[in-house]
C-alpha positions in Angstrom: 105.4 23.5 45.5 105.3 21.2 42.4 108.9 20.1 42.2 108.6 18.7 38.7 106.9 21.8 37.3 109.5 24.1 38.8 112.3 21.8 37.5 110.9 22.1 34.0 110.8 25.9 34.3 114.4 26.0 35.6 115.6 23.8 32.7 113.8 26.0 30.2 115.3 29.2 31.6 118.8 27.5 31.5 118.4 26.6 27.8 117.3 30.1 27.0 120.2 31.6 29.0 122.8 29.3 27.4 121.4 30.0 23.9 122.0 33.7 24.3 125.3 33.2 26.2 126.8 31.3 23.3 125.0 33.2 20.6 127.6 33.1 17.7 127.2 36.8 16.7 130.0 37.8 14.4 130.2 34.4 12.7 129.7 35.1 9.0 127.5 32.1 8.4 125.3 32.8 11.4 124.9 36.5 10.6 124.1 35.7 7.0 121.6 33.0 8.0 119.8 35.4 10.4 119.7 38.2 7.9 118.5 35.9 5.1 115.8 34.3 7.3 114.5 37.8 8.2 114.6 38.7 4.5 112.8 35.5 3.5 110.1 36.1 6.1 109.7 39.7 4.9 109.3 38.5 1.3 106.8 35.9 2.4 104.7 38.5 4.2 104.8 40.8 1.2 104.3 38.4 -1.6 102.3 35.5 -0.2 100.3 36.6 2.8 98.2 39.3 1.1 97.6 37.7 -2.3 97.6 34.0 -1.2 96.7 33.6 2.4 94.1 36.3 2.9 91.9 35.0 0.1 92.4 31.5 1.4 91.3 32.5 4.9 88.1 34.0 3.6 87.4 30.9 1.5 88.0 28.7 4.5 85.7 30.9 6.6 83.1 30.7 3.9 83.3 26.9 3.8 82.7 26.8 7.6 79.8 29.3 7.4 78.0 28.7 4.1 78.6 25.0 3.2 76.3 22.7 5.1 77.9 19.9 7.1 75.6 17.5 5.4 77.1 18.4 2.0 80.7 17.9 3.2 79.7 14.5 4.7 78.0 13.5 1.4 81.0 14.1 -0.8 84.1 14.0 1.6 82.8 12.3 4.7 83.8 8.9 6.0 80.5 7.4 4.7 81.0 8.7 1.2 81.9 6.2 -1.6 85.7 6.1 -1.8 85.8 6.8 -5.5 83.7 9.9 -5.0 85.5 11.2 -1.8 89.0 10.7 -3.1 88.1 11.9 -6.6 86.6 15.1 -5.2 89.5 15.6 -2.8 92.2 15.3 -5.5 90.3 17.4 -8.1 89.2 20.2 -5.8 92.8 20.5 -4.5 94.2 20.5 -8.0 91.8 23.2 -9.2 93.1 25.6 -6.5 96.8 25.2 -7.5 98.1 26.8 -4.3 101.3 26.5 -2.3 101.9 24.3 0.8 100.9 27.2 3.1 97.9 28.6 1.3 96.2 25.2 1.3 96.3 25.0 5.1 93.3 27.1 6.0 91.2 25.4 3.3 92.3 22.0 4.7 91.3 23.1 8.2 87.9 24.3 6.9 86.9 21.0 5.2 88.3 18.8 8.0 86.6 20.8 10.7 83.3 20.5 8.8 83.5 16.7 8.9 85.5 15.6 5.9 87.1 12.2 6.4 90.8 12.2 7.2 91.7 10.3 4.0 89.9 12.6 1.5 91.1 15.6 3.5 94.7 14.4 3.3 94.3 13.8 -0.4 93.1 17.4 -0.7 96.0 18.7 1.4 98.6 17.0 -0.8 96.9 17.6 -4.2 96.6 21.4 -3.7 100.3 22.3 -3.9 101.5 19.1 -5.6 99.1 18.9 -8.6 99.8 22.5 -9.7 99.0 22.6 -13.4 101.2 25.7 -13.9 104.1 24.2 -12.0 103.9 21.0 -13.9 103.8 22.8 -17.2 106.9 24.9 -16.2 108.6 21.7 -15.1 108.1 20.1 -18.5 109.3 23.2 -20.3 112.4 23.9 -18.1 113.5 20.3 -17.2 112.0 18.2 -20.0 108.7 16.6 -21.0 109.7 13.3 -19.4 110.1 14.6 -15.8 107.1 16.9 -16.3 104.9 13.9 -17.1 106.5 11.9 -14.3 105.7 14.7 -11.8 102.1 14.9 -13.0 101.4 11.2 -12.8 103.4 10.7 -9.6 101.6 13.6 -7.8 98.1 12.3 -8.8 98.9 8.8 -7.7 100.6 9.9 -4.5 97.6 12.1 -3.5 95.2 9.2 -3.6 97.6 6.6 -2.0 98.5 9.0 0.8 94.8 9.6 1.6 94.0 5.9 1.5 97.0 5.0 3.7 96.4 7.6 6.4 92.7 6.6 6.5 93.7 3.0 7.1 96.2 3.9 9.8 93.6 5.8 11.7 90.6 3.8 10.8 89.5 3.6 14.5 89.2 7.4 14.6 87.4 7.3 11.3 85.0 4.8 12.7 84.1 7.2 15.5 83.6 10.0 12.9 81.4 7.6 10.8 79.2 7.1 13.8 78.9 10.8 14.4 78.2 11.3 10.7 75.3 8.9 10.8 73.6 11.2 13.4 73.4 14.1 11.0 70.1 14.3 9.2 70.0 15.9 5.8 69.4 19.5 6.5 68.1 22.2 4.1 70.6 24.6 2.7 70.1 28.3 3.4 70.3 29.1 -0.3 70.3 27.0 -3.6 73.4 25.0 -4.3 74.1 26.9 -7.5 74.3 30.2 -5.7 76.8 28.8 -3.3 78.8 27.4 -6.2 78.8 30.8 -8.0 80.0 32.5 -4.8 82.9 30.1 -4.3 83.8 30.2 -7.9 84.2 34.0 -7.7 86.4 33.7 -4.6 88.5 30.8 -6.0 88.9 32.7 -9.3 90.3 35.7 -7.4 92.7 33.5 -5.5 93.9 31.8 -8.8 94.2 34.9 -11.0 95.7 37.2 -8.4 98.6 34.8 -8.2 98.9 33.9 -11.9 102.5 33.8 -12.8 104.1 34.9 -16.1 105.1 32.3 -18.6 108.8 31.4 -19.1 108.6 32.7 -22.7 107.4 35.9 -24.1 104.3 34.4 -25.6 101.9 31.5 -25.0 98.8 30.8 -23.0 100.2 31.5 -19.5 101.8 34.8 -20.6 98.6 35.9 -22.3 96.5 35.3 -19.2 99.2 37.0 -17.1 98.9 40.1 -19.3 95.1 40.2 -18.5 95.2 39.0 -14.9 94.3 42.3 -13.3 91.4 42.9 -15.7 90.1 39.4 -15.0 90.6 39.8 -11.2 88.8 43.2 -11.3 85.9 41.6 -13.2 85.7 38.8 -10.6 85.9 41.4 -7.8 82.9 43.2 -9.3 81.0 39.9 -9.4 82.0 39.1 -5.9 80.9 42.5 -4.5 77.6 42.1 -6.4 77.0 38.8 -4.7 77.7 40.3 -1.3 75.1 43.0 -2.1 72.3 40.9 -3.6 72.6 37.6 -1.8 74.2 38.6 1.6 72.3 41.9 1.8 75.4 44.0 2.7 74.6 47.7 2.3 75.4 49.0 -1.2 76.9 52.2 0.1 79.5 50.3 2.1 80.5 48.3 -0.9 80.8 51.4 -3.0 83.0 53.0 -0.3 85.3 50.0 -0.3 85.5 50.1 -4.1 86.3 53.8 -4.0 89.1 53.3 -1.5 90.5 50.4 -3.6 90.5 52.6 -6.7 92.2 55.5 -5.0 94.9 53.3 -3.5 95.5 51.6 -6.8 96.0 55.0 -8.6 98.1 56.4 -5.7 100.4 53.4 -5.6 100.8 53.0 -9.3 98.8 49.8 -9.4 100.7 47.8 -6.8 98.1 45.2 -6.3 99.1 44.0 -2.8 98.0 47.2 -1.2 94.8 47.2 -3.2 94.0 43.7 -2.0 94.9 44.7 1.6 92.3 47.5 1.4 89.8 45.1 0.1 90.4 42.7 3.0 90.2 45.5 5.5 87.0 46.6 3.8 85.5 43.2 4.2 86.4 43.2 7.9 84.5 46.5 8.2 81.6 45.1 6.4 81.2 41.9 8.4 82.5 42.8 11.9 79.8 43.1 14.5 77.1 41.6 12.4 74.8 39.0 13.9 73.8 37.3 10.6 75.7 34.8 8.4 78.1 37.5 7.2 79.2 38.0 10.8 79.7 34.3 11.2 81.8 34.3 8.1 84.1 36.9 9.6 84.3 35.0 12.9 85.3 31.8 11.2 87.8 33.6 9.0 89.4 35.3 12.0 89.5 31.9 13.9 91.6 30.3 11.1 93.8 33.4 10.8 94.6 33.3 14.5 95.4 29.6 14.3 97.5 29.6 11.2 99.3 32.9 10.8 101.7 32.8 13.8 102.8 29.3 13.1 103.4 30.0 9.4 105.5 33.1 10.0 107.5 31.4 12.7 108.0 28.4 10.6 109.2 30.4 7.6 111.7 32.2 9.8 113.0 28.9 11.2 113.2 27.3 7.8 115.1 30.2 6.4 117.5 30.2 9.3 118.3 26.5 9.0 118.0 25.8 5.3 118.4 29.1 3.6 117.0 30.1 0.2 118.3 30.3 -3.4 119.9 33.7 -2.6 121.8 32.8 0.6 122.9 29.9 2.7 121.4 28.9 6.0 123.1 27.3 9.0 123.1 24.0 7.1 125.5 24.3 4.2 123.9 23.9 0.8 127.0 21.9 -0.3 125.9 19.1 2.0 122.6 18.9 0.1 124.2 19.0 -3.3 126.7 16.2 -2.4 123.9 14.0 -0.9 121.6 13.9 -3.9 124.1 12.8 -6.5 123.2 9.7 -8.6 120.1 7.6 -8.4 120.8 5.5 -5.3 117.9 5.1 -2.8 119.9 6.9 -0.1 120.1 10.0 -2.4 116.4 9.7 -3.2 115.4 9.5 0.4 117.6 12.4 1.4 116.0 14.5 -1.4 112.6 13.7 -0.1 113.4 14.6 3.5 115.3 17.8 2.5 112.4 18.8 0.2 109.9 18.2 3.0 111.7 20.5 5.4 112.5 23.3 3.0 110.0 26.1 2.1 109.4 26.5 -1.6 107.4 29.4 -2.8 105.3 28.5 -5.9 107.6 27.6 -8.9 110.9 28.3 -7.0 111.6 24.5 -6.8 112.3 24.5 -10.6 115.3 26.9 -10.7 116.7 25.2 -7.5 116.4 21.8 -9.2 118.0 23.1 -12.4 121.1 24.0 -10.3 121.2 20.7 -8.6 120.8 18.7 -11.8 123.7 20.7 -13.2 125.7 19.6 -10.2 125.1 15.9 -10.8 121.7 15.3 -9.2 120.1 12.1 -10.5 116.6 12.0 -12.0 115.3 9.8 -9.2 116.1 12.4 -6.4 114.9 15.2 -8.7 111.4 13.6 -9.0 111.4 12.9 -5.2 112.2 16.5 -4.5 109.4 17.7 -6.9 106.9 15.4 -5.2 107.8 16.1 -1.5 109.1 19.7 -1.7 106.0 21.7 -2.8 103.6 19.6 -0.7 105.4 20.0 2.6 107.5 22.5 4.5 108.5 23.1 8.1 105.8 25.9 8.5 103.3 23.6 6.8 104.0 20.8 9.4 103.6 23.1 12.3 100.2 24.2 11.2 99.1 20.6 10.3 100.1 19.5 13.8 97.8 22.2 15.3 94.9 20.9 13.2 95.1 17.1 13.4 97.5 16.5 16.2 101.1 15.1 16.3 100.4 11.4 15.6 98.5 12.1 12.4 100.9 14.8 11.3 103.9 12.4 11.7 102.0 9.8 9.7 101.2 12.2 6.9 104.7 13.5 6.7 106.1 10.0 6.7 103.7 9.0 4.0 104.6 11.9 1.8 108.3 11.3 2.2 107.9 7.5 1.6 105.7 7.8 -1.4 107.9 10.5 -3.0 111.0 8.3 -2.4 109.3 5.2 -3.9 108.2 7.2 -6.9 111.6 8.7 -7.4 113.2 5.2 -7.0 110.9 3.8 -9.7 111.5 6.7 -12.0 115.3 6.3 -11.5 115.0 2.7 -12.7 113.3 3.5 -15.9 
């Protein structure tokens, strides 16, 4: 008998037993935290999984299936010119304007295809941090000064974080460079412009399905929001047309899926989440069991879904239990956070970065939270640090990143985000 193994099992059983033995049921804070964590996870499943993560999974699967490894190596690989690789990483992430969880399957897709660690990390940070809509709302709600500081700080941090993590793990990157040199330039299965149109349709669906309403009754964002479902419907028609013409999926199956979507939309009064759910189920039906590239697309998408979804839901539940949300308190009292971010001292700035990195922020929710903290005496340095670290990281986000690149690189990435956010907040506080 393996004594060490059995001892580990015994200790694990003891921890589980004692956890349930001393479970503080009946304590108001614990009961509220548990109820709130379940409510947050329910909200996440309803509001973010269907509209955000499902399209992101399909895009990530398409990257792995339809984008040649040579193309990824050319623009994002370790041999690519730095200005090109980091420029593409930051711009492509910013175009998506996704949250810290939605960007994860896309990051896994490009990194798995051979992107260098540095450019991939830049993409990972820029997606949720350089969110044009969030930056515009920040300037409108908190002032133009902090809005501009957030935009400049996020762009600078995305590139510096990528360069720093590439330097820290340059030995691993050297091995990837050697492997990249072994790839000969292969011929694409279809012209590049066709692949670009296909991805543009999917990314357009991801962006417009999640388009938020402006803070005022008029303006550009409000106008687009009023037309978002019409725009999304037009993109869906284009997308299904591409599946029919370029991927040779049977037209009658596409018509069947479209009919089911229309019926569900009418029956539910236009509740879009159910419509998108039916669309995704329809795509599963269309692609499952096929031996061609559409079947590979489904297999890659399912692979990312299995890897990411359990960790995300578990992470959201744990983050809600410990840190709470704007509507309830977690096990860690929110007063502690409020008292620790007052003024512009570096300790307050560092605490704001760490707290923001652990908390889960749905898109744009960091702004009302920050308004409350600023009203309670929070300094502008900690405010910027929270804006730079909070949307880009979260506890669920860290769990998934660890499963993709491993614990050492994950710790380095998190430490770099916290450090860069703190330094940016400190510099902003001195101005």
